[in-house]
N, C-alpha and C positions, 0 to 999 in steps of 0.2 A: 324361193320367194313365192311362187305361185301356190305351192302347197299351203303355206301359211295364210295366204289370201283366201283360198278356198275354205280352209279350216275356220277362219274368222267369219266368213259368210255363213257357214253351216251353224256355227255357234250363235251368230246373230239371228238367223232364221229360227233356230230352236228357242231362243229367248223370246222372240216375238210370238212364236206359237204358244209358249207357256203363258205369256201375258194375255194373249187372246183367250186362252182357255180359262184363265182366272176371271176375265171380264164376262164370261158367258153366264148370264143371269140364271139360266136353267141349271147349269152346273152348280152355281152357288146355292140355289134353293135346295137342290138334292143333297149337297154336302151339309148344309145346315140341318136338314132333317136327319141325316145319318149321325151327325154329332149329338143331336138331341136324343136320338135312340140309344146311342152309346152311353150318354150321361144317365139316362133312365135305367139302362141295364146295370150300370155300376151301382146305382142306388138300390135296385132290387137285390143285387148280390150282397150289399151291405145289410139290407133288411134280413135276408136269409141268414147271414152270420149272426145277427142279433137274436133271431128266433132260435137258432141252434144254441146260443149262449143261455137263453132263458130256459130252454129244455134241460141243459146240463146243470144249471143252477138248481132247478127244481128237483132233479134226480139226486143231486148232492145233499140238498136240504132233507129229502126223505130219508136218505141213509143216516144223516146226522141225527134226525129226530128219533130214529129207531135206536141208535146207539145211546143217545141221551136218555131215552126212556129206560133202557136197560140199566144204565149206570144209576139213574134215580132209584130204581128198584133195589139195586145193590146197596146204595147208601142207606135206604130205609131198612133193609134187612140187617145191615151191620149195626145200625143204631139200635134196632129193636133187640139185638143179641148182646148189646153192651160192648161191642167191639169198636171203640173210638178210633184206634189206629187204622183199622181196616176201612172205616168210614172216611177218615182223612185221606187215605191213599186213593180211594175211589173219587172223592171230591176233587183231588188234584188232577185226575183225568177228566172229570166232568166239566170243570170251569173253562178250560181252553176250548172244549167242543161247543159249549154254550156261546162263547165269544165268537167263534168261527161261524156258528149258526146265525148270530145276529148280523155279522158283517155280510154274510152271503144274502141274508134277507134284504139288507139295505141295497146291496148291489142289484139284486133281482128287481127291486122297486124302480131303481134308476133305469135299468136296461129295458124293462117293460114300458116305462113312460117314453123313453127314447124311441123304442121300436114302434109304439103306437103313433107317435108324431111323424116318424119317417114313413109309416104305412099310409097315413093320410096324405103326406106330401107326394108319395109315389103315385097314389091313386089320382090325385089332382093333376100331377104332371102327365100321367098317362092319358087323361082326358084332354089336356092341353095339346099333347102330341098328336092325338087322333084328329083334333080340330085343325091343327097346323098342317098335317098331312093332306087333309081334305082341301084346305085353302091352296096349298102348293100345287096339288093336282089340278085344281080349277085354274090357277094362274098359268100353269104349263099348257093346259089345253087351250086357254085363251091365246097364249102366244103362238101356238101352232095354227089356230084358226085364223088369226090375224096375219099370219105369215111374217110376223115381226122379225126383224134382224136381232138375234140375241146379243150381238155385239154393240148395237146402238145404245147410247145412253138412255136410260129410262128413269122416270121419277121413282122415288123411294116407294116400294110397295108395302102393303100391310104385312105381308109375310116376312119381308126383310126386317121390319120393326119387331115382329114377334120373335124372329130368330135372334136378333140382337138382345132383346129382353131376356130370352132364355139363357143366352151366353152370360149375360151379366148376373143373372140369378145364380147360375152355376158357379161363377167366379166368386160371388159373394158368399156362397155356402162353403166353398173350398177354402176361402181366406178367412 
């Protein structure tokens, strides 16, 4: 029975310690900054993926353009020689490539636009994150100077509002 009582006290003490840690404003501020950094890193990775896709699409388009140019020349040569069957054969190969080229060009346009929009968003959020880090550092320094009890209830700080807004923006973008 004593063992169970001790175990209960240990678990209760650990639970209270965890609650106290969650209430630590400094810890919450740092955690919010880390979450914002992670979200920004995720967007940067997504942007890198889009840029890689743009590069791959351009390379594919260049290869298709060269093949289409060659097939166009073959069609012209076959027609000038009066070889209609050979020209038809070449056109059968040419048309699907032209369709693929058109589809890839459309995809490239979409990906470029999305990447440009995401790049602007990443740049803006990087600036916001830098400003947030500065405000958090100032707030933490002020708490240390004041000798404030981090466990004492405090009014809602501007940093907390900023963190909540960042979380909601991220949730809105994800959903």
